[in-house]
C-alpha positions in Angstrom: -59.7 26.3 -60.0 -61.0 28.8 -57.4 -58.9 29.6 -54.3 -62.2 29.6 -52.3 -62.7 25.9 -53.0 -63.0 23.7 -49.9 -60.5 21.3 -51.5 -57.3 21.5 -49.6 -55.3 20.8 -52.7 -56.8 23.8 -54.5 -54.2 26.4 -53.5 -51.3 24.0 -54.2 -52.7 23.1 -57.6 -53.5 26.7 -58.4 -49.9 27.8 -57.6 -48.5 24.9 -59.6 -50.7 25.8 -62.5 -49.6 29.4 -62.5 -46.0 28.4 -62.4 -46.5 26.0 -65.3 -48.2 28.7 -67.3 -45.5 31.2 -66.5 -48.1 33.6 -65.1 -46.2 36.1 -62.9 -49.4 37.8 -61.9 -51.1 34.5 -61.0 -48.1 33.3 -59.0 -48.0 36.6 -57.0 -51.7 36.4 -56.4 -51.5 32.9 -55.1 -48.5 33.7 -52.9 -50.3 36.7 -51.5 -53.4 34.6 -50.6 -51.2 32.0 -48.9 -49.4 34.7 -46.9 -52.5 36.7 -45.8 -54.9 33.8 -44.9 -53.8 31.8 -41.9 -56.0 28.8 -42.7 -54.9 28.7 -46.3 -51.3 29.0 -45.0 -51.7 26.0 -42.7 -53.3 23.9 -45.5 -50.6 24.9 -47.9 -47.8 23.7 -45.4 -49.7 20.5 -44.7 -49.7 19.6 -48.4 -45.9 20.1 -48.7 -46.5 23.3 -50.7 -43.3 24.8 -49.3 -41.3 22.7 -51.7 -42.9 24.7 -54.5 -42.1 28.0 -52.8 -38.5 27.0 -52.3 -38.1 26.5 -56.0 -39.5 30.0 -56.6 -36.5 31.4 -54.8 -34.8 31.6 -58.2 -37.7 33.1 -60.0 -36.7 36.3 -61.8 -39.1 38.7 -60.1 -38.2 40.7 -57.0 -41.9 40.8 -55.9 -42.3 37.1 -56.2 -39.0 36.5 -54.4 -40.0 39.0 -51.7 -43.3 37.3 -51.0 -41.8 33.8 -51.2 -39.2 34.7 -48.6 -41.8 36.1 -46.3 -43.9 32.9 -46.5 -40.9 30.7 -45.9 -39.7 32.9 -43.0 -43.1 32.6 -41.3 -43.2 28.9 -41.9 -39.7 28.3 -40.5 -40.9 29.7 -37.1 -42.4 26.3 -36.5 -40.0 23.5 -35.4 -42.1 20.9 -37.2 -41.6 22.8 -40.5 -37.8 23.0 -40.0 -37.7 19.3 -39.5 -40.1 18.6 -42.3 -38.3 20.6 -45.0 -35.3 18.5 -46.1 -34.7 20.4 -49.3 -31.0 21.5 -49.1 -31.4 23.9 -52.0 -33.2 26.4 -49.7 -29.9 27.3 -48.1 -28.1 27.7 -51.4 -31.0 29.7 -52.9 -31.4 32.2 -50.0 -27.6 32.8 -49.9 -27.6 33.2 -53.7 -30.2 36.0 -53.4 -28.1 38.0 -50.9 -24.9 37.6 -53.0 -26.3 38.2 -56.4 -29.5 40.4 -56.1 -29.8 44.0 -55.1 -31.1 44.7 -51.6 -34.3 46.4 -52.8 -36.6 47.7 -50.2 -37.1 44.5 -48.4 -35.5 41.6 -50.4 -32.3 41.3 -48.3 -34.2 42.0 -45.1 -36.6 39.2 -45.7 -33.8 36.9 -46.8 -31.9 37.6 -43.5 -35.1 37.0 -41.6 -35.5 33.6 -43.2 -31.8 32.8 -42.5 -32.3 33.7 -38.8 -35.3 31.4 -38.5 -33.6 28.6 -40.3 -30.6 28.9 -38.0 -32.7 27.5 -35.2 -32.0 24.1 -36.7 -28.5 22.6 -36.6 -29.0 20.8 -39.9 -30.1 24.0 -41.7 -27.4 26.1 -40.0 -24.7 23.7 -41.3 -26.2 23.9 -44.8 -26.3 27.7 -44.6 -22.6 27.9 -43.5 -21.6 25.5 -46.3 -23.4 27.7 -48.8 -21.4 30.7 -47.6 -23.9 32.6 -45.5 -21.4 34.1 -43.1 -19.4 36.0 -45.8 -22.7 37.0 -47.4 -24.0 38.4 -44.1 -20.7 40.1 -43.5 -21.1 42.0 -46.7 -24.5 43.3 -45.5 -23.4 44.5 -42.1 -20.2 46.0 -43.6 -22.0 48.0 -46.2 -22.7 51.5 -44.9 -25.7 51.8 -47.2 -27.6 48.8 -45.6 -30.9 50.1 -44.2 -31.8 49.6 -40.5 -34.4 46.8 -40.9 -31.9 44.7 -42.9 -29.2 45.4 -40.4 -31.5 44.2 -37.7 -32.2 40.9 -39.5 -28.6 40.3 -40.5 -27.3 40.8 -37.0 -30.0 38.6 -35.6 -29.1 35.9 -38.2 -25.4 36.0 -37.3 -26.2 35.8 -33.6 -28.4 32.7 -34.1 -25.8 31.0 -36.3 -23.1 31.6 -33.7 -25.4 30.1 -30.9 -26.3 27.0 -32.9 -23.1 26.2 -34.8 -19.9 26.3 -32.8 -17.9 25.6 -36.0 -19.0 29.0 -37.3 -17.1 30.9 -34.5 -13.7 30.9 -36.1 -15.1 32.2 -39.4 -17.1 35.0 -37.7 -14.1 36.0 -35.7 -11.7 35.9 -38.6 -14.0 38.2 -40.6 -14.1 40.7 -37.6 -17.9 40.6 -37.7 -18.1 41.1 -34.0 -16.0 44.2 -34.4 -18.4 45.4 -37.1 -21.4 44.9 -35.0 -19.7 46.7 -32.1 -19.0 49.6 -34.5 -22.7 49.7 -35.5 -23.6 49.8 -31.8 -21.2 52.6 -31.1 -22.5 54.6 -34.1 -26.1 54.0 -33.3 -25.6 55.0 -29.7 -23.9 58.2 -30.8 -26.6 59.0 -33.3 -29.3 58.4 -30.8 -27.6 60.7 -28.3 -27.1 63.4 -30.9 -30.7 63.3 -32.2 -32.3 62.8 -28.8 -34.6 60.2 -30.5 -35.5 56.6 -29.9 -35.0 55.9 -33.6 -32.0 53.7 -33.0 -33.3 52.0 -29.9 -34.2 48.8 -31.7 -30.8 48.6 -33.5 -29.0 49.2 -30.2 -30.9 46.4 -28.5 -30.3 44.0 -31.4 -26.6 44.7 -31.3 -26.5 44.2 -27.6 -28.3 40.8 -27.8 -25.8 39.7 -30.5 -22.8 40.8 -28.5 -24.2 39.1 -25.4 -24.3 35.8 -27.3 -20.8 36.3 -28.7 -19.4 37.0 -25.2 -20.8 33.7 -23.9 -17.5 31.9 -24.2 -14.1 31.5 -22.5 -12.4 32.6 -25.7 -11.1 36.1 -25.2 -11.3 37.0 -29.0 -14.9 38.1 -29.0 -14.3 40.4 -26.1 -11.2 41.8 -27.8 -13.2 42.7 -30.9 -15.8 44.4 -28.7 -13.1 46.7 -27.3 -13.2 49.0 -30.3 -10.8 51.7 -31.1 -9.5 53.4 -27.9 -11.9 51.2 -25.9 -14.9 52.9 -27.5 -16.8 49.6 -27.5 -16.4 49.1 -23.8 -17.2 52.7 -23.2 -20.4 52.4 -25.1 -21.4 49.3 -23.2 -20.8 51.0 -19.9 -22.7 54.1 -21.0 -25.7 51.8 -21.9 -25.4 50.2 -18.4 -25.9 53.7 -17.0 -29.3 53.7 -18.7 -30.3 50.7 -16.6 -30.3 48.4 -19.7 -30.5 44.9 -18.4 -29.0 43.5 -21.7 -26.0 45.8 -21.2 -25.5 44.5 -17.7 -25.8 40.9 -18.9 -23.2 41.6 -21.6 -21.0 43.3 -19.1 -21.2 40.3 -16.8 -20.1 37.9 -19.6 -17.2 40.1 -20.4 -16.1 40.3 -16.8 -15.9 36.5 -16.7 -12.8 36.6 -18.8 -9.9 38.1 -16.9 -8.3 39.7 -20.0 -11.2 42.1 -20.4 -11.6 43.4 -16.8 -8.7 45.9 -16.8 -9.9 47.6 -20.0 -13.5 47.7 -18.6 -12.2 49.2 -15.4 -10.4 52.0 -17.3 -13.7 53.2 -18.9 -15.5 53.6 -15.6 -17.3 50.3 -15.1 -16.4 50.2 -11.4 -18.0 53.6 -10.8 -21.0 52.7 -12.8 -21.7 49.5 -10.9 -21.1 51.2 -7.5 -23.6 53.9 -8.4 -26.1 51.4 -9.6 -25.9 49.3 -6.4 -26.1 52.4 -4.2 -29.3 53.4 -5.9 -30.6 49.8 -5.7 -30.2 49.9 -1.9 -32.7 52.7 -1.8 -34.8 51.8 -4.8 -36.1 48.2 -5.0 -37.1 48.6 -8.6 -33.5 48.1 -9.7 -33.2 44.7 -8.0 -34.7 42.7 -11.0 -31.2 42.4 -12.6 -28.9 43.0 -9.6 -27.6 39.4 -10.0 -25.5 40.3 -13.0 -24.5 43.6 -11.4 -23.2 42.1 -8.2 -21.5 39.2 -10.1 -19.7 41.7 -12.3 -18.7 43.8 -9.3 -17.3 40.8 -7.5 -15.3 39.6 -10.6 -13.8 43.0 -11.0 -12.2 42.8 -7.6 -9.8 40.1 -8.9 -7.5 42.7 -10.5 -5.3 45.0 -8.5 -6.1 48.1 -10.6 -9.8 47.6 -10.2 -9.5 46.9 -6.5 -7.9 50.3 -6.1 -11.0 51.8 -7.8 -13.4 49.8 -5.7 -11.6 50.8 -2.5 -11.3 54.5 -3.4 -14.9 54.8 -4.6 -16.6 53.3 -1.6 -17.0 49.8 -3.0 -15.8 48.1 0.2 -18.4 49.8 2.3 -21.0 48.8 -0.3 -20.0 45.2 -0.1 -20.3 45.2 3.6 -23.7 46.8 3.4 -24.8 44.1 1.0 -23.5 41.4 3.3 -25.4 42.9 6.2 -28.6 42.8 4.3 -30.3 39.4 4.4 -32.3 40.3 1.3 -29.1 39.8 -0.6 -28.2 36.5 1.1 -28.0 34.7 -2.3 -25.0 36.9 -3.2 -23.2 36.7 0.1 -20.7 33.9 -0.9 -19.6 35.9 -4.0 -19.3 39.1 -1.9 -17.2 37.3 0.7 -14.9 35.9 -1.9 -14.6 39.4 -3.4 -13.6 40.8 0.0 -10.8 38.1 0.3 -9.1 39.7 -2.6 -8.3 42.8 -0.5 -6.8 41.0 2.5 -3.2 41.9 1.6 -4.0 45.6 1.4 -3.8 47.3 4.8 -5.7 50.3 3.7 -8.6 48.1 2.5 -8.5 46.1 5.8 -8.7 49.4 7.7 -11.8 50.5 5.7 -13.5 47.1 6.3 -12.8 47.4 10.0 -14.2 50.9 10.2 -17.3 49.9 8.3 -18.3 47.0 10.5 -16.8 43.8 9.0 -16.7 42.2 12.4 -20.4 42.0 13.1 -20.9 40.8 9.5 -18.5 38.0 10.0 -19.9 37.1 13.4 -23.3 36.8 11.8 -21.8 34.6 9.1 -20.2 32.4 11.8 -23.6 31.8 13.4 -25.0 30.8 10.0 -22.0 28.6 9.3 -22.5 26.7 12.5 -26.2 26.2 11.6 -25.1 25.1 8.1 -22.9 22.4 9.5 -25.5 21.2 11.9 -28.0 20.9 9.1 -25.5 19.2 6.9 -24.7 16.7 9.6 -28.3 16.1 10.2 -28.9 15.5 6.5 -26.0 13.2 6.3 -27.3 11.2 9.3 -30.7 10.9 7.6 -29.1 9.8 4.4 -27.1 7.1 6.2 -30.4 5.7 7.7 -32.1 5.2 4.3 -31.3 3.0 1.4 -33.1 5.3 -1.1 -30.3 6.9 -3.1 -32.8 9.1 -4.9 -33.7 10.8 -1.7 -30.0 11.5 -1.0 -29.7 13.1 -4.4 -32.7 15.3 -3.8 -31.3 16.5 -0.5 -28.0 17.3 -2.1 -29.7 19.2 -4.9 -31.8 21.2 -2.4 -28.6 22.7 -0.9 -27.1 24.1 -4.0 -28.1 24.6 -7.7 -26.9 22.1 -10.2 -24.0 22.9 -12.3 -24.5 23.2 -16.0 -22.4 21.2 -18.4 -21.9 24.3 -20.4 -19.2 24.5 -23.0 -18.9 28.2 -22.3 -17.8 27.7 -18.7 -15.1 30.1 -17.8 -11.6 28.7 -17.3 -9.1 30.0 -14.8 -6.9 32.6 -16.4 -3.3 33.4 -16.0 -2.1 36.5 -17.8 1.4 36.4 -19.3 1.9 40.1 -18.8 1.8 39.8 -15.0 -0.2 38.6 -12.0 -2.9 41.3 -12.2 -5.7 38.8 -12.1 -6.5 36.4 -9.2 -8.3 33.9 -11.4 -5.8 31.2 -10.3 -6.5 27.6 -9.3 -4.1 27.7 -6.3 -5.2 27.4 -2.7 -4.4 29.8 0.0 -3.8 28.8 3.6 -4.6 31.4 6.2 -1.6 30.2 8.2 0.6 32.5 6.1 -0.2 36.2 5.7 2.0 36.4 2.7 0.2 33.8 0.6 -2.2 34.7 -2.1 -5.9 34.3 -1.5 -7.6 31.3 -3.0 -9.3 31.7 -6.3 -12.9 30.6 -6.6 -14.5 28.6 -9.3 -16.1 30.9 -11.9 -19.3 32.4 -10.8 -22.4 30.6 -12.2 -24.0 31.7 -15.4 -27.4 33.4 -14.9 -29.0 31.8 -17.9 -32.1 29.7 -17.4 -32.8 26.5 -19.2 -36.5 27.2 -19.5 -37.8 29.2 -22.6 -37.8 32.9 -22.2 -40.9 35.0 -22.1 -40.2 36.4 -25.5 -42.5 35.3 -28.4 -41.2 32.7 -30.8 -41.2 35.2 -33.6 -38.6 36.7 -35.9 -39.3 40.3 -36.4 -39.1 42.4 -39.6 -38.0 45.8 -38.4 -39.3 49.0 -40.0 -37.6 52.3 -40.2 -39.9 55.0 -41.5 -37.1 56.7 -43.4 -36.0 53.6 -45.2 -39.2 51.5 -45.4 -41.7 53.0 -47.8 -43.4 50.0 -49.4 -46.8 50.3 -47.7 -48.0 47.2 -49.7 -45.7 45.1 -47.6 -47.4 46.3 -44.4 -50.9 45.0 -45.3 -50.4 41.7 -43.6 -51.5 42.1 -40.0 -49.2 39.5 -38.6 -46.1 40.9 -40.3 -47.1 44.5 -39.5 -47.2 43.7 -35.8 -43.8 42.1 -36.2 -42.3 45.3 -37.4 -42.7 46.7 -33.8 -41.4 43.5 -32.1 -37.9 42.5 -31.2 -38.6 39.1 -29.9 -36.4 36.4 -31.2 -36.4 32.7 -31.7 -37.0 30.9 -28.4 -33.9 29.7 -26.7 -31.7 32.4 -28.3 -32.4 35.3 -26.0 -31.1 33.7 -22.9 -31.1 35.7 -19.6 -34.4 37.4 -20.5 -36.6 38.6 -17.7 -37.7 35.7 -15.6 -40.8 35.4 -13.5 -40.5 35.6 -9.7 -40.4 31.8 -9.2 -37.6 31.4 -11.7 -35.6 34.2 -10.1 -35.7 32.5 -6.7 -34.0 29.5 -8.3 -31.0 31.6 -9.3 -28.5 31.3 -6.5 -25.3 33.2 -6.8 -23.3 30.6 -4.9 -20.5 28.3 -6.0 -21.4 24.6 -5.9 -19.7 23.9 -2.5 -21.3 25.7 0.5 -18.1 25.2 2.4 -16.3 27.6 0.1 -18.1 30.5 1.7 -17.1 29.1 5.1 -13.5 29.2 4.0 -13.7 32.8 2.7 -15.3 33.9 6.0 -12.4 32.2 7.9 -9.9 33.8 5.6 -11.2 37.3 6.5 -11.3 36.4 10.2 -7.7 35.2 10.0 -6.6 38.5 8.5 -8.3 40.4 11.3 -6.8 38.1 13.9 -3.3 39.0 12.5 -4.0 42.7 12.9 -1.8 44.2 15.6 -4.0 47.1 16.7 -7.1 46.2 18.6 -10.2 45.7 16.5 -13.5 46.7 18.1 -15.7 43.6 18.6 -13.1 41.0 17.5 -12.7 39.8 21.1 -16.3 40.4 22.2 -18.3 37.6 23.7 -20.6 37.5 20.7 -17.6 36.9 18.4 -15.9 34.3 20.6 -19.2 32.4 21.2 -19.9 32.3 17.5 -16.4 31.1 16.7 -16.4 28.5 19.4 -19.9 27.3 18.3 -18.6 26.8 14.7 -15.5 25.0 16.1 -17.6 22.6 18.0 -19.8 21.8 15.0 -17.4 21.8 12.1 -14.0 20.7 13.7 -12.4 23.0 11.1 -8.7 23.4 11.8 -8.7 27.0 10.7 -11.2 28.1 13.4 -9.0 27.1 16.4 -6.0 28.9 14.8 -8.1 32.1 14.6 -9.0 31.8 18.3 -5.4 31.1 19.2 -4.3 34.3 17.5 -6.9 36.4 19.2 -6.0 34.9 22.6 -2.2 35.5 22.0 -2.7 39.1 21.2 -2.0 41.0 24.5 -4.5 43.8 23.6 -7.4 41.3 23.9 -6.2 39.7 27.2 -8.2 41.9 29.6 -11.4 42.1 27.4 -11.4 38.3 27.1 -10.9 38.0 30.8 -13.7 40.4 31.7 -16.2 38.5 29.6 -15.4 35.2 31.4 -13.4 33.5 28.6 -11.3 31.7 31.2 -14.3 29.6 32.2 -15.6 29.3 28.6 -12.3 27.9 27.5 -12.5 25.1 30.0 -15.5 23.8 28.1 -13.7 23.6 24.8 -11.6 20.9 23.2 -7.9 21.3 24.1 -8.9 23.7 26.8 -5.5 23.4 28.5 -3.8 24.8 25.4 -6.0 28.0 25.5 -5.4 28.4 29.3 -1.7 27.9 28.8 -1.6 30.8 26.4 -3.5 33.0 28.8 -1.2 32.0 31.6 1.9 33.0 29.7 0.3 36.4 29.0 -0.9 36.9 32.6 2.6 36.4 33.9 4.0 39.2 31.7 4.4 42.7 33.1 1.6 44.4 31.2 -1.1 41.8 31.7 -0.2 41.4 35.4 -0.4 45.1 35.8 -3.9 45.1 34.3 -5.0 42.4 36.8 -3.6 44.3 39.7 -5.1 47.6 38.6 -8.5 46.1 38.1 -8.5 44.5 41.5 -7.5 47.9 43.1 -9.5 50.4 41.0 -11.8 48.5 38.7 -15.6 48.3 38.7 -17.1 45.9 41.2 -18.2 43.5 38.5 -14.7 43.6 36.9 -13.1 42.9 40.2 -15.2 39.8 40.7 -14.4 38.3 37.4 -10.7 39.0 37.7 -10.6 37.6 41.2 -12.1 34.2 40.2 -9.9 34.1 37.1 -6.6 34.7 38.8 -6.1 31.1 40.2 -6.4 29.8 36.6 -3.9 32.3 35.2 -1.1 32.8 37.7 1.1 30.0 38.8 3.7 32.0 40.8 3.0 31.8 44.6 4.4 35.3 45.1 2.2 36.8 42.4 -0.8 34.9 43.7 -0.2 36.2 47.2 0.1 39.7 45.8 -3.1 39.6 43.8 -5.2 37.6 46.2 -4.0 38.7 49.6 -2.5 42.2 49.2 -5.1 43.3 46.6 -8.1 41.6 48.1 -8.8 39.0 45.4 -9.3 36.1 47.9 -11.9 38.1 49.9 -13.8 38.7 46.8 -13.8 35.0 46.0 -15.1 34.1 49.4 -17.7 36.8 49.1 -18.9 35.2 45.9 -18.9 31.8 47.5 -21.5 32.9 50.1 -23.8 34.4 47.5 -25.7 31.5 46.0 -27.6 33.6 43.5 -24.6 35.4 42.1 -23.8 34.6 38.4 -20.2 33.9 39.4 -21.0 31.6 42.3 -20.2 28.4 40.4 -17.0 29.9 38.9 -15.9 30.9 42.4 -16.3 27.3 43.5 -14.1 26.2 40.7 -11.7 29.0 41.3 -11.0 28.2 45.0 -10.5 24.6 44.1 -8.0 25.6 41.4 -6.2 27.8 43.9 -5.9 24.9 46.3 -4.3 22.8 43.6 -2.0 25.7 42.5 -0.8 26.1 46.1 -0.1 22.3 46.3 -2.7 21.6 49.1 -3.2 17.9 49.6 -5.3 15.9 52.2 -3.1 14.9 55.2 -2.5 11.2 55.4 -4.4 9.6 58.3 -2.1 7.1 60.0 -3.3 3.5 59.8 -1.8 0.4 61.3 -1.2 -2.8 59.4 -4.1 -5.0 59.8 -4.4 -8.8 59.8 -5.5 -10.9 56.9 -9.2 -10.5 56.4 -9.8 -14.2 56.5 -7.5 -14.9 59.5 -9.5 -16.0 62.7 -8.0 -16.8 66.1 -7.8 -20.5 66.7 -9.1 -20.2 70.2 -12.5 -19.2 69.0 -14.9 -22.2 69.2 -15.9 -23.4 65.8 -17.9 -26.2 64.4 -16.8 -28.7 61.8 -17.8 -26.3 59.0 -15.7 -23.5 60.3 -18.7 -21.5 61.6 -18.2 -19.6 64.8 -20.1 -21.2 67.6 -22.4 -18.4 68.9 -22.6 -17.6 72.5 -24.7 -14.5 72.1 -24.9 -11.4 74.2 -27.6 -8.8 73.7 -26.4 -5.1 73.9 -29.0 -2.5 74.8 -28.2 0.9 73.3 -29.0 4.5 74.3 -31.7 4.8 71.7 -33.5 1.7 73.0 -32.4 -0.5 70.3 -30.7 -3.9 70.8 -27.9 -5.8 69.0 -27.1 -9.5 69.4 -23.4 -10.4 69.1 -21.1 -13.4 69.7 -19.5 -13.0 73.1 -16.5 -15.1 72.3 -15.8 -13.2 69.0 -15.9 -9.8 70.7 -13.7 -11.0 73.6 -11.1 -12.3 71.2 -11.1 -9.1 69.1 -11.1 -6.7 72.0 -9.5 -6.6 75.4 -12.1 -4.1 76.5 -15.0 -6.5 75.6 -13.0 -9.4 77.2 -12.8 -7.6 80.5 -16.3 -6.4 80.3 -18.0 -9.6 79.3 -15.8 -12.3 80.9 -14.1 -10.3 83.7 -15.1 -9.2 87.1 -17.1 -6.2 86.1 -20.8 -5.8 86.6 -21.5 -6.9 83.0 -19.5 -10.1 83.3 -21.4 -13.2 82.4 -24.7 -11.4 81.7 -26.9 -12.1 78.7 -27.9 -8.4 78.3 -25.4 -5.6 78.6 -26.1 -1.9 78.3 -23.7 0.2 76.1 -23.7 4.0 76.3 -22.7 6.4 73.5 -22.9 3.7 70.9 -25.0 4.0 67.7 -26.7 0.9 66.4 -25.4 1.3 62.9 -21.9 2.0 64.0 -21.9 -1.1 66.3 -23.3 -3.3 63.4 -20.5 -2.0 61.1 -17.9 -2.8 63.8 -19.3 -6.3 64.3 -19.2 -6.9 60.6 -15.6 -5.9 60.5 -14.8 -8.1 63.4 -16.6 -11.0 61.7 -14.3 -10.6 58.6 -16.8 -8.9 56.3 -15.2 -7.7 53.1 -16.3 -4.1 52.3 -16.4 -3.8 48.6 -16.6 -0.5 46.7 -20.1 -1.5 45.6 -21.4 -1.1 49.2 -22.2 2.5 48.3 -24.3 4.5 50.7 -26.2 6.1 47.8 -27.1 2.8 46.2 -28.2 0.9 49.3 -31.3 1.7 51.4 -29.9 -0.2 54.4 -28.4 2.4 56.8 -25.6 0.0 57.8 -23.6 1.1 54.9 -24.0 4.9 55.3 -20.8 6.9 55.7 -21.8 7.9 59.2 -22.1 4.3 60.2 -18.6 3.5 59.0 -17.2 6.5 60.8 -19.1 5.6 64.0 -17.5 2.2 63.7 -14.1 3.7 63.5 -14.6 5.5 66.8 -16.0 2.4 68.4 -13.0 0.4 67.2 -10.7 2.9 68.8 -12.8 3.0 72.0 -12.8 -0.8 72.4 -9.2 -1.2 71.3 -9.9 -3.2 68.2 -6.7 -2.3 66.4 -7.1 -4.5 63.3 -10.7 -3.4 62.9 -9.7 0.3 63.4 -7.2 0.2 60.5 -9.7 -1.7 58.3 -12.6 0.6 59.0 -10.4 3.7 58.7 -9.2 2.7 55.2 -12.7 1.7 54.1 -14.2 5.1 55.4 -11.6 7.1 53.4 -12.2 5.0 50.3 -16.0 5.6 50.6 -15.8 9.4 50.8 -17.2 10.8 47.5 -18.7 14.1 46.3 -22.1 12.7 47.3 -21.3 12.3 51.0 -18.5 14.9 51.6 -20.9 17.2 53.4 -22.3 14.4 55.6 -18.7 13.2 56.4 -17.7 16.8 57.3 -20.7 17.2 59.6 -20.0 13.9 61.3 -16.4 15.0 62.0 -17.8 18.3 63.4 -20.3 16.6 65.6 -17.7 14.1 66.9 -14.9 16.7 67.4 -12.7 14.9 64.9 -10.7 17.9 63.8 -8.2 15.9 61.7 -10.8 14.2 59.8 -12.8 17.4 59.4 -9.8 19.0 57.8 -9.4 16.0 55.6 -12.9 16.4 54.3 -12.3 20.0 53.4 -9.0 19.4 51.6 -10.7 16.4 49.9 -13.4 18.7 48.5 -10.7 21.2 47.3 -8.4 18.9 45.6 -10.2 15.6 44.7 -10.4 15.0 41.0 -14.0 15.7 40.1 -15.9 16.8 37.1 -17.3 20.3 37.0 -20.8 19.1 37.8 -19.6 16.8 40.6 -17.7 19.5 42.3 -20.6 21.9 42.1 -23.0 19.3 43.4 -20.8 18.7 46.4 -20.6 22.5 47.1 -24.4 22.7 46.8 -24.7 20.2 49.7 -22.5 22.5 51.8 -24.1 25.8 50.9 -27.5 24.4 51.8 -26.2 23.2 55.2 -26.8 25.2 58.4 -23.1 25.0 59.2 -22.0 26.4 55.8 -20.2 29.4 57.3 -18.1 27.1 59.5 -17.2 25.0 56.4 -16.2 28.2 54.6 -14.1 29.2 57.5 -12.3 25.9 57.3 -11.7 26.4 53.6 -10.4 29.9 54.2 -8.1 28.8 57.0 -6.5 26.0 54.8 -6.1 28.2 51.7 -4.9 31.3 53.5 -2.3 29.5 55.6 -0.9 27.9 52.5 -1.0 31.1 50.5 0.8 33.0 53.2 3.3 30.3 53.8 6.6 31.7 52.5 8.6 28.4 52.8 
């Protein structure tokens, strides 16, 4: 039957016929046709022809075996084929070939290639392991005579078995196969360096990929086997990192995730290597494609004291701060912050951080933290307003990358030989400077779940010195594969990702608040520093800290602010930037002011205040002057600073300048001074007044108790008139009684002229005489009727005194005093001025100074005064009251 027949069964029948006839030549010819013709190859697989090829794996011909292995290896690249082939004998047959037949030129190489492709299936991997594939592969890689292509395939096969079948790990480790592969790596690296050739490049890369897979576990044994004699394995990995090999950096990162390996890595120069790489990266963006693993390794190495010393002495701290200051590296900032917290108990390290600008870095972090909290609060509020739980999940996932349920997740490590690693699960409170910093959860793995960009092809590697069978290179597909080192999809994790995938890799622990905690830990350490730190008490720092306090309510932030305030070296800087007034706007403001007061009363701080008032810059004098009343309680010290050193004059100067930035603070300051001096409004004497509902029985009344009116019309100066009950006025006032019912000119007249009487005041007096109850709701700002204005009440008081209406005088006086508020203080003061009521005028001033008002209410009241034409007189009244009390030595 011809192979060129259109019948799809032709090639299968032909091969079966040759096998039945025992024709070696025919079998080889059919296999070659299947191998070289892609269409024939597909038809052959579709007709279950692979079962025939599998049976040929025991055929006594190396060429037949070689071709059969090649066909099967190509077929097992397809997942459908791996699932289709259920024949368990394939595993036994291919392992038998390795164990019992000589390697030949390609026989073992192709067998290892087939094993590597089969290992992408869990079912076939278990069958291979049961057949003894691991000892068989160990024999290949342990044999010094094994050629390079076979080594490539054997190492790849071991790597794939390790990745798919976790039960194989113990056997691979017990046979020291990882150590053997490490030795091959070291030897190949040495040979390549000696020959200055790329001949061993492929073998080095294959070894690195295998070691990278082995290191993807929390078990320290793989890393220990990679150490090599005298740490030669670690040394080789570090040297390969210096060549900018991304696989080397990925392997290094996985090793650094296990605390046991980091001291050894540090001793072979890994810290210096990473620092050099990151320094170059800052000036050369081409190195940024795999800086994730570099920075992650660098941060992990900071957890051991011995490596921290190397990082500190080789400029690593400066480098971390530069990376933190660069927003292009924002994804790595949480890990870098955590790394810096490992140095907080080393004074030399803290000094280096301070000199290299840690304060502005942390201030910027505080601003971002406040924004984080606001966004988090906003997101939570939005989530509370919706019943869609799915949308809540999406919001949560947008903030941080999902955690993988990976069996290789790194555990916390405690080393029995001593506390050299900070991979501990304990928490650290910044309240104690002697505590150990908190450990972080392990840094995230940088693997991606999507397939890599490597082709799904298992290579056959050629070495021109060892591979001379040109007949085996006639197949174009396989010839191309000789130059390829792509592996089965899913095995070469952490391969180069496209730009979109890279953006998804965030080097942050699952909880955003952890980075907040690390920032606060660093700030806590700085706040405990005795010597002044430039910028720590600056306005930018304090504002950022207070903004975070207001949004987060984090208890650590106020404790940091307390420590800064308590430090005497920051007293004057805080004062000169107006912190006294900023503190009044914070929660627990009195606590902060109390701390400042205690410091201000001490000798050094008081001397600074005095020196500033005497010799300081004009702007500094102003801010100190308005701050003193809030800081100093002793009358003698207040007198010294405000009177002897001119502080009070400065306050009054600021009060007159409405446009000055400190005008509002000066208003608050003079009021605070009045309270500090114990100024209180003088009590205005009032007589006891009769029951509001009590009426004289001699007043004519009708049966309903209504006063019988015998009206009189009063003509006032302004031309207005007021009608009133003659009998009521005569009963309430002896003056009116004599005027209206006596022998005076007005007696008995229906219209009487009154001089120096306001209409509103007389109406208010008449209401009081009539028994009107003045409630607090009769507010002059809420009523358009002028009869309830404060001026009308005060006019009524004068009229009650003038007409000897004693009960009404007491009642109106009390009502007037109750009605004085920040809204009408200026009008009341002006009324007292216009009517020469000196006692009441003083009462208005002291009321403004000492009445319990909010900040905005007090400033509103002062705004009425400063806009008044008589403002200077009001200010003189204030000055007179305050000065007399300040200079009073009793």
